C-alpha positions as CSV (number, residue, x, y, z in Angstrom):
1,M,14.1,14.2,20.1
2,G,12.3,17.3,20.6
3,V,8.6,17.4,21.6
4,A,7.3,18.3,18.1
5,E,9.2,15.5,16.8
6,A,8.0,13.2,19.5
7,V,4.4,14.1,18.7
8,D,4.9,13.5,15.0
9,E,6.5,10.1,15.7
10,A,3.6,9.1,17.9
11,F,1.1,10.1,15.3
12,R,2.8,7.9,12.8
13,T,3.0,4.9,15.1
14,E,0.0,5.4,17.4
15,W,-2.8,7.0,15.4
16,G,-4.2,3.8,14.2
17,R,-3.9,2.1,17.5
18,V,-5.7,4.9,19.4
19,V,-8.6,5.2,16.8
20,A,-9.0,1.5,16.7
21,T,-9.2,1.3,20.5
22,L,-11.8,4.1,20.8
23,I,-13.9,2.5,18.0
24,R,-13.9,-0.7,20.0
25,V,-15.0,0.9,23.3
26,T,-17.4,3.6,21.8
27,G,-18.6,2.1,18.6
28,D,-18.7,5.6,17.1
29,W,-16.2,6.2,14.2
30,D,-16.5,9.8,14.2
31,L,-16.2,10.3,17.9
32,A,-13.0,8.1,17.8
33,E,-11.4,10.2,15.2
34,E,-12.4,13.6,16.9
35,C,-11.2,12.5,20.3
36,A,-7.9,11.1,18.8
37,Q,-7.3,14.4,17.1
38,E,-7.9,16.2,20.4
39,A,-5.5,14.0,22.2
40,F,-2.7,14.7,19.9
41,A,-3.5,18.5,20.2
42,K,-3.4,18.2,23.9
43,A,-0.1,16.3,23.5
44,L,1.3,19.4,21.7
45,A,0.1,21.7,24.4
46,T,1.3,19.7,27.5
47,W,4.2,17.7,26.6
48,P,6.5,20.7,26.3
49,R,5.5,21.5,30.0
50,D,5.3,18.1,31.4
51,G,7.8,16.2,29.3
52,V,7.3,13.2,26.8
53,P,5.6,10.4,28.7
54,R,7.4,7.1,29.0
55,R,4.6,5.4,27.1
56,P,3.2,7.9,24.6
57,G,0.7,5.5,23.2
58,A,-0.8,4.8,26.5
59,W,-1.0,8.6,27.4
60,L,-2.8,9.3,24.1
61,T,-5.2,6.4,24.6
62,T,-6.1,7.5,28.0
63,T,-6.5,11.2,27.0
64,A,-8.6,10.3,24.1
65,R,-10.8,7.8,26.1
66,N,-11.5,10.4,28.8
67,R,-12.3,12.9,26.3
68,A,-14.8,10.5,24.6
69,L,-16.3,9.7,28.1
70,D,-16.9,13.4,28.7
71,K,-18.7,13.8,25.3
72,L,-20.9,10.8,26.0
73,R,-21.8,12.0,29.5
74,R,-23.2,15.2,28.1
75,G,-25.5,13.3,25.8
76,A,-28.4,11.7,27.7
77,A,-29.2,9.8,24.6
78,E,-26.0,8.1,25.0
79,A,-26.5,6.8,28.5
80,G,-26.6,3.1,27.3
81,R,-23.5,3.5,25.5
82,L,-22.0,5.2,28.5
83,R,-22.7,2.3,30.7
84,D,-21.1,-0.1,28.2
85,L,-18.0,2.2,28.1
86,A,-17.8,2.3,31.9
87,V,-18.0,-1.6,32.1
88,T,-15.3,-1.8,29.4
89,T,-12.8,0.6,31.0
90,P,-13.9,1.6,34.6
91,A,-13.4,5.3,35.5
92,G,-10.2,6.1,37.2
93,E,-8.3,3.1,35.7
94,P,-5.6,3.8,33.3
95,A,-6.2,2.7,29.7
96,P,-4.4,-0.3,28.6
97,E,-1.3,0.0,26.6
98,P,-2.4,-0.3,22.9
99,D,0.0,-3.2,22.6
100,D,-2.1,-5.2,25.1
101,V,-5.0,-5.3,22.6
102,P,-3.2,-5.8,19.3
103,D,-6.4,-7.1,17.6
104,D,-8.0,-3.6,17.6
105,R,-6.0,-2.5,14.7
106,L,-6.7,-5.8,13.1
107,R,-10.5,-5.5,13.7
108,L,-10.3,-1.9,12.2
109,M,-8.5,-3.0,9.1
110,F,-10.8,-5.8,8.5
111,T,-13.8,-3.5,8.9
112,C,-12.4,-0.8,6.6
113,C,-11.8,-3.6,3.9
114,H,-15.2,-5.4,4.3
115,P,-16.3,-6.6,0.9
116,A,-19.5,-4.9,1.2
117,L,-17.7,-1.6,0.7
118,P,-16.5,-0.4,-2.8
119,L,-12.9,-0.8,-3.4
120,E,-12.2,3.0,-3.6
121,A,-14.1,3.4,-0.2
122,Q,-11.9,0.6,1.4
123,V,-8.9,2.5,0.4
124,A,-10.0,5.8,1.6
125,L,-11.4,4.6,4.8
126,T,-8.0,2.7,5.5
127,L,-6.1,5.7,4.9
128,R,-8.3,8.0,7.0
129,T,-8.6,5.7,10.0
130,L,-5.4,3.7,10.2
131,A,-3.0,6.1,8.6
132,G,-4.5,9.3,9.8
133,L,-4.4,11.1,6.5
134,S,-6.8,14.0,6.2
135,T,-9.6,14.0,3.6
136,P,-7.7,16.7,1.4
137,E,-4.6,14.5,1.6
138,I,-6.3,11.5,0.4
139,A,-8.1,13.5,-2.3
140,R,-5.0,14.8,-3.7
141,A,-3.2,11.4,-3.5
142,F,-5.9,10.0,-5.8
143,L,-6.5,13.0,-7.9
144,V,-10.1,13.5,-7.1
145,P,-12.1,16.5,-5.7
146,E,-12.1,16.9,-1.9
147,P,-15.9,16.8,-1.8
148,T,-15.9,13.6,-3.8
149,M,-13.4,11.9,-1.4
150,A,-15.3,13.3,1.7
151,Q,-18.6,11.7,0.4
152,R,-16.8,8.3,-0.1
153,I,-15.6,8.3,3.4
154,V,-19.1,9.4,4.7
155,R,-20.8,6.8,2.7
156,A,-18.4,4.1,3.8
157,K,-19.0,4.9,7.5
158,R,-22.7,5.0,6.9
159,K,-22.7,1.7,5.3
160,I,-20.9,0.2,8.1
161,R,-23.4,1.5,10.5
162,N,-26.6,0.9,8.5
163,A,-25.6,-2.6,7.4
164,R,-24.3,-3.4,10.9
165,I,-21.0,-4.6,9.7
166,P,-19.3,-6.1,12.7
167,Y,-16.1,-4.6,14.1
168,R,-14.2,-7.9,14.4
169,V,-11.7,-10.3,12.8
170,P,-13.8,-12.7,10.6
171,P,-14.3,-16.2,11.7
172,A,-11.7,-18.8,10.8
173,E,-13.5,-20.0,7.7
174,L,-13.7,-16.4,6.2
175,L,-10.2,-15.3,7.3
176,P,-8.2,-16.4,4.1
177,E,-10.5,-14.6,1.7
178,R,-10.8,-11.5,3.9
179,T,-7.2,-11.3,4.4
180,S,-6.8,-11.4,0.7
181,G,-9.0,-8.4,0.4
182,V,-7.0,-6.5,3.1
183,L,-3.7,-7.3,1.2
184,G,-5.3,-6.3,-2.0
185,V,-6.1,-2.7,-0.6
186,L,-2.7,-2.4,0.8
187,Y,-1.1,-3.5,-2.5
188,L,-3.3,-1.1,-4.5
189,L,-2.3,1.7,-2.1
190,F,1.4,0.9,-2.6
191,N,1.2,0.7,-6.3
192,E,-0.6,4.1,-6.6
193,G,2.4,5.5,-4.7
194,Y,5.2,3.5,-6.5
195,S,3.8,4.1,-10.1
196,A,1.3,7.0,-9.9
197,S,-1.7,6.5,-12.2
198,A,-1.5,10.2,-13.3
199,G,0.1,13.5,-12.6
200,A,3.6,15.0,-12.8
201,D,5.3,12.6,-10.3
202,L,6.2,9.0,-11.1
203,V,6.5,8.2,-7.4
204,R,4.6,9.4,-4.3
205,Q,6.7,8.5,-1.3
206,A,4.1,9.2,1.2
207,L,1.7,6.5,0.0
208,T,4.3,3.8,-0.4
209,A,5.5,4.6,3.2
210,E,2.0,4.2,4.6
211,A,1.4,1.0,2.6
212,I,4.6,-0.5,4.0
213,R,3.8,0.7,7.6
214,L,0.2,-0.8,7.5
215,T,1.5,-4.0,5.9
216,R,4.1,-4.4,8.7
217,V,1.0,-4.1,11.0
218,V,-0.8,-7.0,9.4
219,V,2.4,-9.2,9.3
220,G,2.9,-8.5,13.1
221,L,-0.7,-9.4,13.8
222,L,-1.0,-12.3,11.4
223,P,2.4,-14.0,11.6
224,D,1.0,-17.2,10.3
225,A,-0.2,-15.5,6.9
226,P,2.6,-16.2,4.5
227,E,1.0,-13.9,1.8
228,A,1.0,-10.9,4.2
229,G,4.9,-11.5,4.5
230,G,5.2,-11.9,0.8
231,L,3.4,-8.7,0.1
232,L,5.7,-6.9,2.7
233,A,8.8,-8.3,1.0
234,L,7.5,-7.3,-2.4
235,M,7.1,-3.7,-1.2
236,L,10.5,-3.5,0.5
237,F,12.2,-5.0,-2.8
238,H,10.5,-2.3,-4.8
239,D,10.9,0.5,-2.5
240,A,14.6,-0.3,-2.1
241,R,15.1,1.0,-5.6
242,R,12.9,4.2,-5.2
243,A,15.9,6.7,-5.2
244,T,17.2,5.6,-8.6
245,R,13.9,5.2,-10.5
246,T,14.0,8.9,-11.6
247,D,17.1,11.2,-12.2
248,D,17.6,14.7,-10.8
249,A,15.3,16.2,-13.5
250,G,12.5,13.7,-12.6
251,D,13.1,11.6,-15.7
252,L,12.5,7.9,-15.7
253,V,15.5,5.7,-15.4
254,T,14.9,2.0,-16.4
255,L,15.8,-0.9,-14.3
256,A,19.0,-1.8,-16.4
257,D,20.3,1.7,-16.1
258,Q,19.7,2.4,-12.5
259,D,22.8,2.9,-10.2
260,R,22.5,-0.3,-8.0
261,T,25.1,1.0,-5.5
262,R,22.4,3.5,-4.4
263,W,19.8,1.0,-3.8
264,D,18.7,0.5,-0.1
265,R,20.6,-2.6,1.1
266,A,18.9,-2.6,4.4
267,S,15.4,-2.9,2.8
268,I,16.7,-5.6,0.4
269,D,18.2,-7.6,3.4
270,E,14.9,-7.2,5.3
271,G,13.0,-8.1,2.4
272,V,14.9,-11.4,1.9
273,S,14.5,-12.2,5.6
274,V,10.7,-11.5,5.5
275,L,10.4,-13.6,2.1
276,D,12.3,-16.5,3.7
277,S,10.1,-16.7,6.7
278,A,6.9,-16.5,4.4
279,L,8.2,-19.3,2.1
280,A,9.2,-21.5,5.1
281,L,5.4,-21.8,6.0
282,G,5.0,-23.8,3.0
283,R,2.0,-22.2,1.4
284,P,3.4,-20.1,-1.6
285,G,1.0,-17.7,-3.1
286,P,1.1,-14.7,-5.8
287,Y,2.6,-12.2,-3.5
288,Q,5.2,-14.5,-2.4
289,L,6.2,-15.5,-6.0
290,Q,6.2,-12.0,-7.2
291,A,8.4,-11.0,-4.3
292,A,10.8,-13.9,-5.3
293,I,10.7,-12.2,-8.8
294,A,11.6,-8.8,-7.3
295,A,14.4,-10.5,-5.1
296,C,16.0,-11.7,-8.4
297,H,16.4,-8.0,-9.5
298,A,17.3,-6.7,-6.1
299,T,19.9,-9.1,-5.4
300,A,21.8,-9.1,-8.7
301,S,24.7,-6.6,-8.3
302,R,24.6,-6.0,-12.0
303,A,21.9,-6.0,-14.6
304,E,23.7,-8.6,-16.5
305,E,23.7,-11.0,-13.6
306,T,20.0,-11.0,-13.3
307,D,18.4,-14.6,-13.4
308,W,16.0,-14.0,-16.2
309,A,15.4,-17.7,-16.6
310,R,14.3,-18.1,-13.0
311,I,12.1,-15.0,-13.4
312,A,10.3,-16.5,-16.5
313,R,9.5,-19.7,-14.6
314,L,8.3,-17.7,-11.6
315,Y,5.9,-15.7,-13.8
316,E,4.6,-19.1,-15.0
317,L,3.8,-20.0,-11.5
318,V,2.1,-16.6,-10.9
319,A,0.0,-17.0,-13.9
320,R,-1.3,-20.3,-12.7
321,L,-2.3,-19.0,-9.4
322,N,-3.6,-15.7,-10.5
323,P,-4.1,-15.5,-14.3
324,S,-3.8,-11.9,-15.5
325,P,-2.8,-10.4,-18.9
326,V,-0.3,-8.0,-17.0
327,V,1.4,-11.1,-15.5
328,E,1.6,-12.4,-19.2
329,L,3.0,-9.2,-20.4
330,N,5.8,-9.3,-17.6
331,R,6.6,-12.9,-18.6
332,A,7.0,-11.8,-22.3
333,V,9.7,-9.5,-21.1
334,A,11.5,-12.2,-19.2
335,V,11.1,-14.6,-22.1
336,A,12.6,-11.9,-24.4
337,M,15.5,-11.7,-22.1
338,T,16.2,-15.4,-22.4
339,G,14.9,-16.5,-25.9
340,G,15.5,-13.1,-27.6
341,P,13.0,-10.3,-28.5
342,S,11.3,-12.2,-31.3
343,A,10.0,-14.6,-28.6
344,G,9.0,-11.8,-26.4
345,L,7.2,-10.0,-29.4
346,A,5.2,-13.1,-30.2
347,L,3.7,-13.1,-26.7
348,A,3.2,-9.3,-26.6
349,D,1.4,-9.5,-30.1
350,A,-1.0,-12.1,-28.8
351,L,-1.9,-9.9,-25.9
352,A,-2.5,-7.0,-28.3
353,E,-4.7,-9.0,-30.5
354,S,-6.8,-10.4,-27.5
355,G,-7.7,-6.8,-26.5
356,D,-7.3,-7.7,-22.7
357,L,-4.8,-4.8,-22.2
358,A,-6.6,-2.2,-24.4
359,G,-5.6,1.2,-23.2
360,Y,-2.6,-0.1,-21.1
361,H,0.3,2.1,-22.0
362,L,3.0,-0.6,-21.1
363,L,1.8,-3.0,-23.7
364,P,2.7,-0.8,-26.9
365,A,5.8,0.4,-24.8
366,T,6.9,-3.2,-24.3
367,R,6.3,-4.1,-28.0
368,A,8.1,-1.0,-29.1
369,D,11.2,-2.1,-27.0
370,F,11.1,-5.5,-28.7
371,L,10.8,-3.9,-32.1
372,R,13.6,-1.6,-31.3
373,R,15.9,-4.4,-30.4
374,L,15.1,-6.2,-33.6
375,E,16.0,-3.0,-35.5
376,R,12.4,-2.6,-36.9
377,A,12.7,1.2,-36.3
378,D,9.5,2.4,-38.1
379,E,7.3,-0.2,-36.3
380,A,9.0,0.8,-33.0
381,V,8.4,4.4,-33.5
382,A,4.6,3.7,-34.1
383,A,4.5,1.6,-31.0
384,Y,6.2,4.2,-28.8
385,R,3.8,6.9,-30.2
386,E,0.9,4.7,-29.2
387,A,2.3,4.3,-25.7
388,L,2.9,8.1,-25.6
389,E,-0.8,8.7,-26.2
390,L,-1.7,6.6,-23.2
391,A,1.2,7.2,-20.7
392,P,-0.3,8.5,-17.5
393,T,2.6,10.6,-15.9
394,D,4.8,13.3,-17.4
395,A,8.0,11.3,-16.4
396,E,6.9,8.3,-18.7
397,R,5.9,10.6,-21.5
398,R,9.2,12.3,-21.5
399,Y,10.9,8.9,-21.5
400,L,8.9,7.7,-24.5
401,S,9.5,10.9,-26.4
402,R,13.3,10.4,-25.9
403,R,13.0,6.9,-27.2
404,I,11.2,8.3,-30.4
405,G,13.8,10.9,-30.8
406,E,16.7,8.4,-30.6
407,L,15.0,6.1,-33.3
408,Q,14.4,9.0,-35.7
């Protein structure tokens, strides 16, 4: 591995650890990010000459800490903080290997996902501090102007400072609900990458990769949290199909038509192992159940071998734990596969009448598919046209247009 590749790899694996450690010892988010960036820049300048260190994370943490110490020394107003820093890590001593303080990343993640912050700010701050994405990258990912995203991040940091939000893992009594918030942000991040909310591309691989990487961190730091394992397994099963979800032209390929020989078997096997470990803890939750549903698809060698009856039962369990009209729509699909399209259409029609999924393009698209299978072509075309008006991505719009053309 060349030096540039080593620095890139260190950035992917060590950025969150370095920033988390610096925030812990300095209490200054902006200073931590600034000094971490300078440490990586120094690595690019010195590693070609001195060689890649045996422990890149420790080298980067030490370099960034020393840089922070220099900056604090130059500010007389920071004398108190300098004394605290000197006590935490005495001058002349090497910084600890980041793995020696694994809770730093966990503290940072819980702080980024504090319930006092708006959800969009939680996501942006998580991507900025733990994943190391730049403000322009985050803005592009969520299709908002760069100044808007920059303001979100600034306001989030200001809120943490002014509200004195503690930089710590919550106490035991708050941990379940706060862990749920962290997992919710990671799931939102994955979904935005897996099924983009707008734009030309259906999949944004960079976002799904970051979501999986950050969820691995949570699983490693919270091994007794089964829902974290369930979420990781769910992501792995979905991501295993990434290469087959669109064709060479970028058009959508349905699950039934995907080439299963091209699915990532390593990710599926890992997902099965992670899910088994989570379920063994005996506390099933929505993410574990959704992962079990995804496993039914991922482990079926042919579409015809999918255990749709099991999927329908699992969706019933998910609906009990986490009632949602989207879950009910998914259950309608499973019911249609076991009891016929008429049974699925009855459930979908009930959702349409309730108005709970108004504006959600997959509801009319699902109804259209049921109507097509029932050979009610005119009604199917009308439903496909309704879905076409609501579809957020070019790939989905092309798919729906093809369906309309086939029926006409």
